[in-house]
Structure formats: C-alpha cells, structure tokens
Residue, then its C-alpha position, 0 to 999 in steps of 0.5 A: m500500500k505504501h507504493l500506491p501513490s507512486i504507482c498511480l503517478a506513474a500510470a497517470l504520466a504514462a497515459a499523458p501522451a495519449l491524452a494530449q493527442t487530439g483526434t482519432v483516425n476517424d476525425y477530419s478537419p473542415a478543410e478536408r471536408t471542403r476539399a472532398e466536397a469540391a472533388i465530389r462536385a468536380a466529378g458531377f455529383v451533389p454532396r449530401g453530407v459526410t457519413t463517416a471518415q477513416a484514415g483520411y478517407l471521407f465517405f459521403k452520400a451524394e446524388r446525380d441524375g436522380k440517383l443516390y450514391t455513396i462516395t469515397v473520397s481518398p486523401r488525394g482527392e480521388v472520387y469513387p462512387s458506389t453503384p447508384v440507387a434510385l431516389p424515392a419519388g416525391 
C-alpha cells in the first residue's frame, strides 16, 4: 500500500501522451471536408453530407441524375462512387 501513490503517478504520466493527442483516425478537419466536397462536385455529383471518415478517407452520400450514391473520397482527392440507387419519388 505504501507504493500506491507512486504507482498511480506513474500510470497517470504514462497515459499523458495519449491524452494530449487530439483526434482519432476517424476525425477530419473542415478543410478536408471542403476539399472532398469540391472533388465530389468536380466529378458531377451533389454532396449530401459526410457519413463517416477513416484514415483520411471521407465517405459521403451524394446524388446525380436522380440517383443516390455513396462516395469515397481518398486523401488525394480521388472520387469513387458506389453503384447508384434510385431516389424515392416525391
């Protein structure tokens, strides 16, 4: 029991670098989102929102010609659309 404070201090110091890091692999900046949306528009799609992000790749819902797509935008700005799904009427 007499070493408990030292153990707690050591654990807190060991965890400090992890706590100091900001973001995760699933985070993206507003600038990254803006660049991805511009790439989607340049490819002829209308972005409808980010669904998720991982390791620099952003995943969007987008539409074109009355069809819905899931779009992957790579960190280099490459746009990869899914197979389209018809939008619901109305």
